[in-house]
matplotlib code that plots the C-alpha trace (Angstrom):
import matplotlib.pyplot as plt

x = [9.8, 11.5, 12.8, 13.6, 16.8, 18.9, 19.3, 22.7, 23.2, 22.3, 21.9, 18.3, 16.2, 13.5, 10.4, 10.2, 7.1, 5.1, 2.1, 0.3, 2.6, 5.8, 9.2, 8.5, 10.0, 13.4, 14.4, 14.7, 16.0, 13.4, 13.6, 12.6, 13.1, 14.6, 12.2, 15.0, 17.4, 15.0, 17.6, 16.6, 18.2, 17.6, 17.1, 16.8, 14.5, 15.4, 12.6, 13.5, 11.3, 11.0, 9.5, 8.0, 7.2, 4.3, 3.6, 1.1, 0.4, -2.4, 0.2, 1.9, -1.0, -3.0, -6.6, -7.3, -8.7, -11.5, -13.4, -16.1, -15.0, -18.3, -18.8, -21.7, -24.1, -23.6, -24.8, -21.4, -19.3, -16.4, -14.5, -10.8, -8.1, -6.5, -3.1, -2.6, -5.6, -7.0, -10.7, -13.7, -17.5, -19.3, -21.2, -25.0, -24.7, -22.0, -24.0, -27.1, -25.1, -23.6, -27.0, -28.5, -25.6, -26.1, -23.3]
y = [18.8, 15.5, 14.8, 11.3, 11.9, 14.7, 15.0, 13.6, 16.5, 19.6, 18.3, 19.7, 17.7, 15.5, 13.6, 10.3, 10.2, 7.1, 7.8, 4.6, 2.6, 3.3, 3.3, 0.6, -2.4, -3.3, -5.4, -2.6, 1.0, 3.7, 7.0, 10.4, 13.9, 16.6, 19.3, 21.9, 21.1, 18.9, 16.2, 12.6, 10.3, 6.8, 5.5, 2.1, 1.3, -0.5, -1.4, -1.9, -3.0, -1.5, -3.6, -2.5, -4.8, -4.8, -7.1, -9.8, -11.2, -13.3, -15.4, -16.1, -17.4, -14.3, -13.8, -12.3, -8.7, -9.2, -6.1, -6.0, -5.0, -3.1, -4.3, -3.0, -4.6, -5.3, -8.9, -9.6, -8.2, -10.4, -10.1, -9.2, -9.3, -5.9, -7.5, -10.3, -9.7, -13.2, -13.3, -15.2, -15.0, -13.1, -15.0, -14.6, -12.2, -10.1, -10.0, -8.9, -6.0, -5.1, -5.0, -2.8, -0.3, 3.1, 4.8]
z = [-2.9, -3.4, -6.9, -8.2, -10.2, -11.8, -15.5, -16.5, -19.0, -17.1, -13.5, -13.2, -10.7, -12.4, -11.3, -13.1, -15.3, -14.3, -16.6, -17.6, -15.3, -17.3, -15.6, -13.0, -14.7, -13.2, -16.3, -18.9, -19.5, -19.6, -21.6, -20.4, -21.7, -19.4, -18.4, -18.6, -21.4, -23.5, -23.9, -23.6, -21.0, -19.8, -16.3, -14.7, -11.8, -8.6, -6.2, -2.5, 0.3, 3.8, 6.6, 9.9, 12.8, 15.3, 18.2, 17.6, 21.0, 19.6, 17.7, 21.0, 23.1, 23.7, 22.6, 19.1, 19.2, 16.7, 15.4, 12.7, 9.2, 8.6, 5.1, 3.1, 3.1, 6.8, 6.4, 4.8, 7.7, 8.9, 12.2, 11.7, 14.3, 14.8, 15.5, 12.9, 10.5, 11.0, 10.0, 11.1, 10.8, 13.5, 16.1, 16.1, 19.0, 17.3, 14.0, 15.9, 17.4, 14.0, 12.3, 15.1, 15.3, 13.6, 11.8]

ax = plt.figure().add_subplot(projection="3d")
ax.plot(x, y, z, "-o")
ax.set_aspect("equal")
plt.show()
């Protein structure tokens, strides 16, 4: 179990209550009551970002790897590159195949 913070009064681990989206704003102090000692405390929120990288050979001269998005209804399907997520409309031949495939 991964708790968000510890109560500043009794040191009991706490999960921050985000009901109705509360507690996410970085520009204010938020209140919460300890589940153990019942005292109220305040907390601030800091949001950080984590990035992951993937190769996108299609952005460096290779062909895009387009696959159908399989939208419902199928007539609205687009082709999306699996590497960079570029999109395009399917060719007539691709659309014919998409419409005849069974799921």
